[in-house]
N, C-alpha and C positions, 0 to 999 in steps of 0.2 A: 343940514337939518339938525335941530336940537331935540333929542329924545328925552322924555321924562319917564322914568321907571320907578316902580315902588321899591322901597328899601327893605332888604331882608333883615328880620329880627328873629330872636328865639325867646321863648318863655319856658320856664321849668317849674313843674309841679313837683315839689320835693316832699316825699313822705318820710317822716322820721320813724324808721322801723324799730328803733330801740325804745319806743314809748307805746303805752296802751292806745288803741284806736288809730294808730299810725297817723297822727296829726300832720298837717302840711305847714310849710314855712311861707310867710308873706313878708314883704318889706314895706315899710312906710317910706314913701318917696320924699326925697329932699328937694327935688326940682319939680316944676310944673309938668304935667298936671299933678296936683297934690292928692294924697290919699294912699290907700293900700294897693299893692300890686304883687303879682307873681314876680319872682326874681327873673331877670332877663335883660336883653338889650340888643344892640346892633351887632350884626355879623361883620367882622373886619374883612377888608379885601384880601383874598388869598386864604381865607380861613374856612374850614369845613364847619357846617352848622353844628355838628356834634361837639367839636372843639370849642366853638363859641358858647354852647350851652354849659359845658363844664366850667369854662373860664368865667362866664357871667355868674353862675351859681357860687363859685368860690369868691369872686370879687365882692358880691353883695351880701353873702351870708357866712363866709368863712368855712363853708362845708365842702368836703370832697364828695361829689355825688357819683352814683353809678346810674347811668342812663339805662332805663328799662325798655322803653318803646316810645314811638311817636304817637301822640294822641290824634292830632289833626293839624291842618294848615288853616289859619284864619286870615282872611284877606279883604274883608269889607273895607272899602276905601275910607270910611269914616271911623274906623276902629281906633285911630290915634289922631287927636285933634291937631297935632303938629305937622303931620305929613302922612302920605299914603305908605303904610308899612304892610308887610306880609310876615306873619309870625308862624314859625314852625314850633309847635308846642310838644315838649318832651315830658314824659313821666320819669321820675328819678327817685332813688332811695338814698338815704344818708343816715348816719348816726352822729350823736354828739350835740353840742350846744351851739346854735347859730349865733353869730355876732354881726351886727350891722357894719357894712363897709361900703366903699366906693360911693355911689350916689344914694345910698340908703340912709335915711334919718333914723330909722328904727327897724327892728325885726320882731316878728311875732310868730308864735306857734299856735295853730288853731285846729280844733276838731270841726267837723262839718257844721255842727249846730252853733258854732261861735264865730264864724267868719264875719268880719266887719262888713257893713253895708256900703261904705264909701270906697268901693273898688274903682280903680282907674281903667281906662281903655275899655276893652270888651271882656275884661277878666271875670265879670259876673257870668257871662255866657260860657266862657271857657270852663269855669268851675262848675256850673250846672251840668255841662257835658261830662266833665270828669267824674262828678259824684254819681251821675247816672251810670256811667261805665264801671266805676269802682264797685258800686253797691248792687247793680243789676246786670252787669256784663253787656250792656247795650252801648255799642259804639256810636259816636256822634254821626249824624247824617251830613253828607256833603251838601253844600249850598244851602 
């Protein structure tokens, strides 16, 4: 029997704690789907999700991040048009100037009121959950 399983991924919401309003870092994707996204990517076989989150953050933004906590797991089968993925979303902090790397065409630093509207995947939902948690302390609901 041939089993098909979702692919584990990580996304990282990076707050730049050395700037006013603790803006977040987004990457502009070099590959499809095009648009802006949270830094993140696939978990390698044999790799812990925390290690994958730190690795992806550094590969895509050049930043060394400190993981603070997990926000939630997002698993809607339609969240990624390429395949069914499950994303473990981490909140992280960093300092310094991000630089686009790996599959990032560009990198941007955004306050909540300036986040671009052309977000990829379900990152608009993730960021709505994050802003609500950050500003009001209300954790995202399961399901």
